[in-house]
Each structure stands twice: as structure tokens, then as C-alpha cells.
C-alpha positions in Angstrom: 107.9 -52.3 -58.4 105.8 -52.5 -62.0 105.7 -55.9 -63.1 107.4 -54.7 -66.6 110.5 -53.0 -66.8 112.7 -51.4 -69.4 116.5 -51.6 -70.4 118.9 -50.0 -72.4 122.4 -50.8 -73.2 125.6 -49.1 -75.3 128.7 -50.5 -75.8 131.9 -49.1 -77.5 135.2 -51.3 -77.8 138.4 -50.0 -80.1 139.0 -52.3 -82.8 143.0 -53.8 -83.0 144.8 -56.3 -85.5 145.8 -59.2 -83.0 142.5 -59.4 -81.9 139.7 -61.7 -82.0 135.8 -59.9 -82.7 133.3 -61.5 -81.2 130.0 -61.0 -81.6 126.7 -62.6 -80.1 128.5 -64.7 -78.8 130.5 -65.9 -82.2 133.5 -65.2 -83.4 133.7 -63.1 -86.7 135.9 -63.9 -89.3 137.7 -60.9 -89.6 141.6 -58.8 -89.8 140.6 -56.7 -86.5 138.8 -57.4 -83.1 138.4 -55.8 -80.1 139.9 -53.9 -77.5 139.5 -55.6 -74.1 140.0 -56.3 -71.3 137.3 -59.4 -71.6 137.2 -61.0 -75.4 135.5 -57.5 -76.2 131.7 -59.3 -77.2 130.5 -55.2 -77.8 127.0 -56.8 -78.4 126.5 -58.7 -75.4 127.8 -56.4 -73.2 125.5 -53.7 -74.4 123.0 -56.6 -73.4 124.1 -57.0 -69.8 123.8 -53.4 -69.2 120.1 -53.6 -70.7 118.9 -55.6 -68.5 120.6 -55.0 -65.9 119.4 -51.1 -66.3 116.3 -53.0 -66.5 116.3 -53.6 -62.9 118.3 -50.2 -61.6 121.6 -52.1 -60.6 123.8 -50.6 -62.5 126.3 -51.2 -65.5 128.8 -54.5 -65.6 131.4 -52.3 -65.7 130.4 -52.5 -62.1 129.3 -56.1 -61.5 132.2 -57.5 -63.7 135.1 -54.6 -63.2 138.1 -54.6 -66.2 140.3 -53.9 -62.3 139.5 -57.7 -61.3 142.9 -59.8 -63.0 140.4 -62.5 -62.4 138.2 -61.4 -65.8 140.8 -61.3 -67.7 140.2 -62.8 -71.3 136.6 -63.6 -70.2 134.5 -65.5 -72.6 131.3 -62.5 -72.4 129.0 -65.2 -72.6 130.1 -65.7 -69.3 129.1 -62.3 -67.8 126.1 -63.0 -69.6 125.1 -66.1 -68.6 125.7 -64.4 -64.8 123.5 -61.0 -65.2 120.9 -63.5 -66.5 121.3 -65.1 -62.8 121.1 -61.9 -60.9 117.9 -61.2 -63.0 116.2 -64.9 -61.6 116.8 -63.7 -58.8 115.5 -60.3 -58.9 112.2 -62.4 -59.7 112.4 -61.2 -63.2 112.4 -63.3 -66.7 113.7 -61.6 -70.2 110.5 -60.7 -72.5 112.5 -59.8 -75.4 115.6 -58.0 -76.6 116.5 -55.8 -79.7 119.6 -55.4 -80.3 121.6 -53.1 -82.7 125.2 -53.5 -84.0 127.2 -50.9 -85.6 130.5 -51.9 -88.0 131.6 -50.3 -91.1 132.8 -54.4 -91.6 133.4 -56.8 -92.4 129.5 -58.0 -93.6 127.5 -60.0 -91.0 124.0 -60.9 -91.9 124.7 -64.8 -93.0 125.9 -64.4 -89.1 123.3 -63.4 -87.0 120.7 -66.2 -86.7 124.0 -67.7 -85.1 124.1 -64.9 -83.3 120.2 -64.8 -82.0 120.6 -69.0 -81.3 123.2 -68.3 -79.6 122.1 -65.5 -77.0 119.0 -66.8 -76.8 120.2 -70.5 -76.3 122.2 -69.1 -72.9 119.1 -66.9 -71.6 116.8 -69.7 -72.0 114.9 -67.9 -74.5 112.3 -68.9 -76.9 112.7 -68.5 -80.3 112.7 -65.1 -82.4 112.0 -63.8 -78.8 116.1 -61.7 -79.4 116.4 -59.3 -82.3 119.9 -58.8 -83.6 120.6 -56.0 -86.7 123.2 -54.4 -87.8 124.1 -51.4 -89.7 126.6 -49.3 -91.3 127.3 -45.9 -89.8 128.5 -45.0 -93.7 131.1 -44.1 -93.2 131.5 -41.6 -90.6 132.3 -41.3 -87.4 135.2 -43.6 -86.2 132.4 -46.7 -87.1 133.0 -45.6 -90.2 136.7 -45.2 -90.2 137.1 -49.2 -88.7 138.8 -47.5 -85.7 136.1 -49.2 -83.5 132.2 -50.8 -83.2 129.8 -50.2 -81.0 126.3 -51.9 -80.1 122.6 -51.1 -78.6 120.2 -53.3 -76.8 117.0 -53.1 -74.7 116.0 -55.2 -73.1 112.2 -56.1 -71.5 111.8 -57.8 -68.8 108.7 -59.3 -66.9 108.1 -59.6 -63.1 107.8 -63.4 -62.6 
């Protein structure tokens, strides 16, 4: 097996009133939040999928199914920590993560440093190894109409 592995993750959630919006482990003030079995943190879910995918370990839904009542409302930071443990137990460490959140609103630029620090702390990574970016879809599609939110992530793993 190669000493380097790359994984790509993607997640999407519908937005609705009466739900909280969590991104990168940070609560975001907004009139709508993610509809999900967990807390609906699309960024963390995409990162989990990238980490698991890098080692061909399927996806977040396989490891943490939405049919499990014990996971109802679970904090996605817990899922990320457990995903990290799976990676470490396979003899790998994370070199870096690059991610993009796609949302029309609210503007989250000021929250990105906190998201990066939160993710790096959970994963025990050095500062500057987790990149979080945000973009709109120029009012196109479900993201542009603010019906949903999506995130992409790429992770590079190294064999210890």
C-alpha cells in the first residue's frame, strides 16, 4: 500500500427554519439550519468522507448510519474524532485538508479562522494544515436559492 493516500469528500443538507446551522464545528447564526439526523455539519461530514475515502473505508453513512437512534442529534465533532481514530488505527496521519463550503448566505468569512482552529484541535494537527474556504453559487441551483448547503473536502494521508 502506498505511503500517501488522497481522499475526496462531499456532503449536502437541506436548509430549513427551526434548525441550527453548524459549520466546521462552529455554530453559525442564521435563520435556517441543516436538516439532518446529526447536527448536519456539512463541512465535517465532507471531511470525514475524505478521510475514510483515502483508505477505501467507504463513507460516513456506513460508519455512522442515520438509522442508528444513538446518533440522533449527535455533534459532528464526535464523528470527526471517531473517524480520526479509525485513520490512526490504520497507521496513517493527516498531512493536510483542503475544503470548500458552498452557501449563498450567511457570509461566514469572519468565522473561517475559528473553524480551522476547531478542526485542527479535534484532529491534533498543526496550525495552517486545515484550509477552509467559502463560496456562493451566484444564486444558481439549490445553494443559490438557499434551499441547501454543500461542502467539498480533500485530505492527504501519510503512512506513519
